[in-house]
N, C-alpha and C positions, 0 to 999 in steps of 0.2 A: 579633689572633692568631686563627687558625683552630682549629676544634674538630671532633672526631669524636664523634658521639652514638650510643650503642648501646642499643637497647631489648632487653635480654637475656632478659626473660621470654617474649618472642615468638620467640626463636631456635629454629630447628629442627635446628641442628647439622650443616648441610650441609658446612661446612668451606671454603667458597669464600674467605672472608676469610683464614683461616690459610694456605691454599695459596698465595695471592697476596702476602701480606704477613706472613710469620711473625715478623718483628721486632716487630710490634704485637699479634698475636693468638695465642691458644692455644685448644685444645679441652679442656674440662674432663673429667677422668677420672670425676668424680663424677656429672655429669648429661649429658655429651655435648654441651653447648652451648658456643658461642664465648665467650671472655673477652677483653676489651680490656685488655691489660697496662698496669698503672700508672694506670688510669682511676679517677676518683673517682665513687662511685656513691651514688645515693639511690633507694630503692625500685625496684630493677632497671633504672634508667636510669643509664648510665655515660658520663662525659664525659672526654675526653682532649684537652688543648690540643696542637696539632701545628704544626710549622714548615712553610714553603712547600715544603721539600724533599720531603715525603711527601704533600703535598696532592693532586697529580694522581693518584697511585696510589690514594689513599684514596677519591677520587671514583669511580674505576673499580670499586673493590670495592663501594662503596655501590650502584652501578648493577647490579652482578652479583648482589647478594644477592637470592635468590628470594622472600623475604618482606618485603623493603624495610624492614628494621629498623635500618639503618645510615644516618645522615645526616651530611653534612659541611657545615659552615658557615664 
């Protein structure tokens, strides 16, 4: 199974992830940072298992992130 890993504490809130994949991302009203929907988090590192269906798009988003805090494995 593939995973998206998001290092939320380093997020700058640019919104690239949300704009390209709104079904998996939200921008928090509280602090303006991206939130990976339904991800399991430990100390500001959030992990979401994903299917092959969203894998390619997720890799594109990881590459587009200006601070490189999204990883896809």
